[in-house]
C-alpha positions as CSV (number, residue, x, y, z in Angstrom):
1,M,-3.3,1.9,-23.8
2,K,-5.4,3.5,-26.5
3,N,-6.7,0.0,-27.8
4,Y,-8.5,-0.5,-23.9
5,P,-11.9,0.5,-23.0
6,I,-12.5,3.5,-21.4
7,S,-13.8,1.5,-18.3
8,I,-10.3,0.3,-17.8
9,F,-9.6,3.9,-17.1
10,I,-12.4,4.5,-14.8
11,L,-11.6,1.6,-12.6
12,A,-7.9,3.2,-12.4
13,I,-9.6,6.4,-11.3
14,G,-11.0,4.4,-8.7
15,A,-8.1,2.8,-7.4
16,F,-6.3,6.1,-7.5
17,A,-8.9,7.7,-5.2
18,I,-8.9,4.6,-2.7
19,G,-4.9,4.6,-2.8
20,M,-5.1,8.4,-1.8
21,T,-7.2,7.8,0.8
22,E,-4.7,5.6,2.6
23,F,-1.6,7.4,1.6
24,V,-2.8,11.0,1.7
25,L,-2.6,11.8,5.5
26,M,1.1,11.1,5.8
27,G,1.8,14.2,4.0
28,I,-0.5,16.2,6.1
29,L,-0.3,15.1,9.7
30,P,0.9,18.5,11.2
31,E,-2.1,20.2,9.8
32,V,-4.5,17.6,10.7
33,A,-2.9,17.5,14.4
34,Q,-3.0,21.2,14.8
35,D,-6.6,21.7,13.9
36,L,-8.0,18.9,16.0
37,N,-5.7,20.0,18.7
38,I,-3.8,16.4,19.2
39,S,-0.1,15.5,18.9
40,I,1.7,14.3,15.9
41,S,1.9,11.0,17.4
42,Q,-1.8,10.8,18.0
43,A,-2.7,12.0,14.5
44,G,-0.7,9.1,13.3
45,H,-3.4,6.8,14.7
46,F,-5.5,8.1,11.5
47,V,-2.9,6.1,9.4
48,S,-2.8,3.0,11.6
49,V,-6.7,2.6,12.0
50,Y,-7.1,2.6,8.1
51,A,-4.4,0.3,7.4
52,L,-5.7,-1.9,10.2
53,G,-9.1,-2.1,8.8
54,V,-7.7,-2.7,5.5
55,A,-5.8,-5.7,7.0
56,V,-8.5,-7.4,8.7
57,G,-11.6,-6.1,6.7
58,G,-9.9,-7.6,3.2
59,P,-9.9,-10.8,3.6
60,I,-13.1,-10.8,5.4
61,M,-14.9,-8.9,2.6
62,T,-13.4,-11.0,0.1
63,L,-14.9,-14.1,1.5
64,V,-18.3,-12.8,2.3
65,T,-18.6,-11.1,-1.0
66,L,-17.9,-13.9,-3.4
67,K,-21.4,-14.4,-4.9
68,V,-21.7,-10.5,-5.5
69,P,-21.7,-9.8,-9.2
70,R,-18.3,-7.7,-9.5
71,K,-19.5,-4.7,-10.9
72,R,-22.6,-4.4,-8.2
73,L,-19.9,-4.8,-5.7
74,V,-17.5,-2.4,-6.9
75,L,-20.2,0.2,-7.0
76,I,-21.0,-0.7,-3.3
77,L,-17.5,-0.4,-2.5
78,I,-16.9,3.2,-4.4
79,L,-20.0,4.3,-2.3
80,F,-18.5,3.3,1.2
81,S,-15.3,5.2,0.2
82,I,-17.0,8.2,-0.6
83,I,-19.0,8.1,2.4
84,G,-16.0,7.6,4.5
85,N,-14.0,10.2,2.9
86,L,-16.8,13.0,3.1
87,G,-17.2,12.2,6.9
88,S,-13.6,12.5,7.2
89,A,-13.5,16.1,5.6
90,F,-16.0,17.2,8.0
91,S,-15.0,15.2,11.1
92,P,-14.7,18.0,13.9
93,T,-13.0,15.4,16.4
94,Y,-10.4,12.9,16.7
95,A,-12.9,10.1,17.4
96,I,-15.5,10.8,14.7
97,L,-12.6,11.1,11.9
98,I,-11.3,7.5,13.1
99,V,-14.8,6.1,12.7
100,F,-14.7,7.5,9.0
101,R,-11.4,6.1,8.7
102,I,-12.5,2.8,9.3
103,I,-15.4,3.1,7.2
104,A,-13.4,4.0,4.2
105,S,-10.5,1.1,5.0
106,L,-13.2,-1.6,4.6
107,T,-13.3,-1.0,0.8
108,H,-9.9,-0.9,-0.1
109,G,-8.7,-4.5,-0.6
110,T,-11.7,-6.0,-2.1
111,Y,-11.9,-3.3,-4.7
112,M,-8.7,-4.0,-6.1
113,G,-9.5,-7.8,-6.3
114,A,-12.7,-7.1,-7.8
115,C,-11.4,-4.7,-10.3
116,A,-8.6,-7.2,-11.4
117,L,-11.3,-9.7,-12.3
118,L,-13.6,-7.0,-14.0
119,A,-10.6,-6.0,-16.0
120,T,-9.8,-9.4,-17.3
121,K,-13.4,-9.9,-18.8
122,L,-13.2,-6.3,-20.4
123,V,-10.0,-7.1,-22.6
124,T,-8.8,-10.1,-24.6
125,R,-6.7,-12.6,-22.8
126,E,-3.7,-11.6,-24.4
127,R,-4.3,-8.0,-22.8
128,S,-5.5,-9.2,-19.5
129,G,-2.4,-8.7,-17.7
130,R,-1.6,-5.2,-18.7
131,A,-5.0,-4.2,-17.9
132,V,-4.7,-5.4,-14.5
133,S,-1.4,-3.9,-14.2
134,F,-2.9,-0.6,-15.4
135,I,-5.6,-0.7,-12.6
136,F,-2.7,-1.2,-10.1
137,A,-0.8,1.7,-11.5
138,G,-3.6,4.0,-10.7
139,L,-3.3,2.7,-7.0
140,L,0.5,3.2,-6.9
141,S,0.2,6.6,-8.9
142,S,-1.8,7.7,-6.1
143,N,1.4,7.8,-3.9
144,V,3.3,9.6,-6.8
145,L,0.5,12.2,-7.4
146,G,-2.0,11.8,-4.7
147,V,0.2,12.7,-1.6
148,P,2.0,15.5,-3.2
149,L,-1.6,17.1,-4.6
150,G,-3.2,16.5,-1.1
151,T,-0.3,18.2,0.8
152,F,-0.2,21.1,-1.5
153,I,-4.0,21.5,-1.0
154,S,-3.9,21.1,2.7
155,Q,-1.1,23.9,2.8
156,Q,-2.8,26.2,0.7
157,L,-6.5,25.7,2.0
158,S,-6.9,22.8,4.3
159,W,-6.4,19.1,5.0
160,R,-10.3,18.9,4.7
161,Y,-10.2,20.0,1.0
162,S,-7.5,17.2,0.2
163,F,-10.3,14.7,1.2
164,G,-12.7,16.8,-0.9
165,V,-10.7,16.0,-3.8
166,I,-11.1,12.4,-2.9
167,V,-14.7,12.5,-2.7
168,A,-14.7,14.2,-6.3
169,L,-12.5,11.3,-7.8
170,G,-14.8,8.8,-6.2
171,I,-18.2,10.1,-7.3
172,I,-16.5,10.5,-11.0
173,A,-15.4,6.8,-10.6
174,L,-19.0,5.9,-9.4
175,L,-20.8,7.5,-12.4
176,G,-18.0,6.3,-14.7
177,I,-18.7,2.5,-13.4
178,A,-22.4,2.7,-13.5
179,F,-22.6,3.9,-17.1
180,L,-19.6,2.6,-18.8
181,V,-18.6,-0.6,-17.1
182,P,-20.5,-3.4,-18.9
183,N,-22.8,-5.6,-16.5
184,D,-20.8,-8.6,-15.0
185,K,-23.9,-11.4,-14.5
186,D,-21.1,-14.0,-13.6
187,K,-20.5,-14.7,-10.1
188,T,-16.8,-15.5,-8.6
189,V,-16.8,-19.1,-7.2
190,F,-14.0,-20.7,-5.5
191,D,-13.4,-23.3,-3.0
192,V,-13.1,-21.3,0.6
193,K,-11.6,-23.9,2.2
194,K,-8.8,-24.3,-0.3
195,E,-8.0,-20.9,-0.3
196,V,-7.6,-21.0,3.5
197,L,-5.6,-24.0,3.7
198,A,-3.4,-22.6,1.0
199,S,-3.0,-19.6,3.0
200,L,-1.9,-21.3,6.0
201,K,1.0,-22.7,4.8
202,P,4.4,-22.3,6.8
203,Q,5.8,-20.7,3.8
204,T,3.2,-18.5,3.2
205,I,3.1,-17.2,6.7
206,L,6.6,-16.7,6.9
207,T,6.3,-14.4,3.7
208,L,3.7,-12.7,5.1
209,F,5.7,-12.0,8.4
210,I,8.8,-11.0,5.7
211,T,6.4,-8.2,4.4
212,F,5.3,-7.0,7.9
213,F,9.3,-6.6,8.8
214,G,10.9,-6.0,5.4
215,F,8.7,-3.3,4.2
216,G,7.2,-2.2,7.3
217,G,10.4,-0.8,8.3
218,M,10.2,1.5,5.4
219,Y,6.7,2.9,6.7
220,L,7.9,3.5,10.1
221,A,9.7,6.3,8.7
222,F,7.5,7.4,5.9
223,T,4.4,7.7,8.0
224,Y,6.1,10.8,10.0
225,I,8.3,12.1,6.7
226,T,6.4,15.6,6.7
227,P,7.8,16.4,10.6
228,I,11.0,14.4,9.6
229,L,11.7,16.8,6.6
230,T,10.5,20.0,8.2
231,D,11.8,19.5,11.8
232,I,15.1,17.7,11.2
233,S,16.0,18.4,7.7
234,H,14.6,22.2,8.1
235,F,13.0,21.9,4.5
236,N,10.1,24.7,4.2
237,S,6.6,22.9,4.6
238,K,5.9,24.1,1.3
239,S,8.4,22.0,-0.2
240,V,7.3,18.7,1.2
241,S,5.0,18.2,-1.6
242,G,7.6,18.3,-4.0
243,I,9.9,16.1,-1.9
244,L,7.1,13.5,-1.9
245,L,6.6,13.5,-5.6
246,I,10.4,12.6,-5.8
247,F,9.5,9.5,-3.7
248,G,6.6,8.6,-5.7
249,V,8.6,8.6,-9.1
250,G,11.1,6.6,-7.4
251,S,8.4,4.0,-5.8
252,T,6.7,3.7,-9.5
253,I,10.2,2.9,-11.3
254,G,11.2,0.7,-8.3
255,S,8.0,-1.5,-8.6
256,I,8.5,-1.8,-12.6
257,I,12.3,-2.9,-11.7
258,G,11.3,-5.1,-8.9
259,G,8.7,-6.9,-11.2
260,K,11.4,-7.5,-13.8
261,L,14.0,-8.8,-11.4
262,S,11.6,-10.9,-9.7
263,D,11.5,-13.0,-13.2
264,W,15.0,-13.3,-12.9
265,K,15.4,-15.1,-9.4
266,L,12.8,-14.3,-7.2
267,M,14.1,-15.4,-3.8
268,S,17.8,-14.0,-4.5
269,W,16.3,-10.7,-5.4
270,L,13.9,-10.3,-2.4
271,I,17.1,-10.9,-0.2
272,I,19.2,-8.6,-2.0
273,N,16.4,-5.6,-2.2
274,I,15.7,-6.1,1.5
275,A,19.4,-5.8,2.3
276,I,19.9,-2.6,0.0
277,L,16.6,-1.0,2.0
278,I,18.3,-1.3,5.0
279,V,21.6,0.1,3.8
280,V,19.5,3.0,2.4
281,M,17.5,3.6,5.3
282,A,20.6,3.8,7.7
283,L,22.3,6.3,5.2
284,F,19.2,8.2,5.1
285,G,19.2,8.5,8.8
286,V,22.6,10.0,8.5
287,V,22.1,12.4,5.9
288,L,18.8,14.2,6.9
289,P,20.7,17.0,8.1
290,Y,22.1,17.9,4.9
291,K,19.3,19.2,2.4
292,A,21.5,18.5,-0.7
293,L,21.7,14.9,0.4
294,V,18.0,14.4,1.4
295,L,16.7,14.8,-2.3
296,P,18.5,11.9,-4.1
297,M,18.3,9.9,-1.0
298,T,14.4,10.1,-1.2
299,F,14.2,8.9,-4.5
300,I,16.5,5.9,-4.0
301,W,14.7,5.0,-0.8
302,G,11.3,5.2,-3.2
303,L,13.1,3.2,-5.9
304,F,14.2,0.2,-3.1
305,A,11.1,0.0,-0.9
306,Y,8.7,-0.1,-3.7
307,S,10.7,-2.7,-5.8
308,L,9.4,-5.1,-3.0
309,L,5.8,-5.1,-3.8
310,P,5.7,-6.9,-7.0
311,T,8.4,-9.5,-5.8
312,I,6.4,-10.5,-2.6
313,Q,3.2,-10.3,-4.4
314,S,4.9,-13.2,-6.7
315,R,6.4,-15.1,-4.2
316,L,3.1,-15.2,-2.4
317,V,1.0,-16.2,-5.8
318,L,3.6,-19.3,-6.5
319,L,3.4,-20.5,-2.9
320,A,-0.6,-20.6,-3.1
321,S,-0.6,-21.3,-6.9
322,D,-3.4,-23.8,-6.4
323,A,-5.8,-21.2,-4.7
324,P,-4.0,-17.6,-4.9
325,N,-7.2,-15.5,-4.3
326,L,-7.3,-15.3,-0.6
327,A,-3.2,-15.2,-0.4
328,S,-3.2,-12.4,-2.8
329,T,-5.3,-10.4,-0.2
330,L,-3.6,-11.4,2.5
331,T,-0.4,-10.0,0.8
332,N,-2.4,-6.7,0.9
333,S,-3.5,-7.3,4.6
334,A,0.3,-8.0,5.9
335,F,1.5,-4.6,3.9
336,N,-1.4,-2.7,6.2
337,V,-0.6,-4.6,9.3
338,S,2.9,-3.1,8.9
339,I,1.7,0.4,8.1
340,S,-0.7,0.0,11.2
341,F,2.5,-1.0,13.4
342,A,4.5,1.9,11.9
343,S,2.4,4.7,12.7
344,F,1.4,3.2,16.4
345,F,5.0,2.2,17.1
346,G,6.8,5.1,15.4
347,G,4.6,7.4,17.4
348,I,5.6,5.7,20.7
349,M,9.3,5.8,19.6
350,I,9.2,9.4,18.7
351,D,7.6,10.3,22.2
352,V,10.0,7.9,24.0
353,L,13.3,8.4,22.3
354,S,13.4,10.9,19.2
355,L,12.3,11.8,15.5
356,N,15.8,11.7,14.6
357,L,16.2,8.0,15.3
358,I,13.0,6.8,13.3
359,F,15.0,5.8,10.0
360,F,17.4,3.5,12.3
361,I,14.6,1.9,14.0
362,G,13.2,1.5,10.6
363,A,16.2,-0.3,9.4
364,L,16.4,-2.4,12.3
365,Q,12.7,-3.6,11.6
366,S,13.9,-4.4,8.1
367,L,16.7,-6.3,9.2
368,I,14.1,-8.8,11.0
369,G,12.5,-9.2,7.6
370,L,15.8,-10.1,5.9
371,I,16.5,-12.9,8.5
372,L,13.2,-14.1,7.7
373,A,13.7,-14.0,4.1
374,L,16.9,-16.1,4.4
375,V,15.4,-18.7,6.8
376,S,12.7,-19.0,3.7
377,Y,15.1,-19.3,1.1
378,S,16.8,-22.0,3.3
379,V,13.5,-23.8,3.7
380,D,13.0,-23.8,-0.1
381,K,16.4,-25.2,-0.7
382,R,16.1,-27.8,1.8
383,T,12.7,-29.0,0.5
384,N,14.0,-28.8,-3.2
385,R,16.8,-31.1,-2.2
386,D,14.5,-33.2,-0.3
387,M,12.4,-33.6,-3.5
388,Q,15.7,-34.3,-5.7
389,L,16.1,-37.3,-3.4
390,E,12.9,-38.7,-3.5
391,N,13.0,-38.7,-7.2
392,R,16.0,-40.8,-7.6
């Protein structure tokens, strides 16, 4: 990456800060719950409301801001993210923290789309794909480094300082973008009607449901991973950040492997991937009481969970190849709807049933995603067969 402009790295720092905004609470739920005098399941609402804000706000913000120059838009989004995180750090009550989580969430999806467009203009065409992937690596690395870092800071100082770190990263990104990213006078223009129609294709909608169920099953457990590790596996709370780092490393490697296997046979790999994830989650639920097995299972879990990301993204782009912009945003929406549902539904399951069963419930949710993937694959085969008959 030494031949890439520093502006690419600045945009990646902003992506890291925005990613950390979403994921950091998953590692510090007990501390937040204790400080605000609420239950763990109520604290999970801070995760779900952010995810819901991304899911609903992303497509709307994308369509509303089409004519805003990308650099100006990115600066506005980073500023809103800083305000949301600064407010979160000083929130004295459950309700106020909810409000600032919503403010921060509205920047997430649109920031990544705008950065991707900016990145392609900062490098030559031959390097544009790698430049965009580097910015998305900034987002993904927030799960690898940001969550363990936030968890460690929360345990040593306070969960509020974890948001302070995000604010500092946001300010660095804001200043860097303002002074180091070249001005972009072009306006992004595409056919809104065409984008909407491409996103309403039956196979596109089916793929979004595959995302919700297949990937969402993983988040049903991950949202409550800290109390799972401390209350069931009996790890010391200070060990959680290290375990989350293991998960993050696995997820990073998984995303790379998933991207390569998607180029092999996309739908075949998608089906295989979800099937393996179901088995891994069910096994994880069995081995939770055994510390020695939890560590390798954490890595394997991250590996097969996040290998789904590039596969599903590639599937949606192919399905809406004539108008992929909104469809790509909807991928992020589907992921975040699944995260929102996971934290809300998971909280109910914990209260009604038991924290011990959360991995098995997540596996059942992913099983629905597998069934939908098989249906989608069957539709593909039938469509291809019909097209071959028409061409005879």
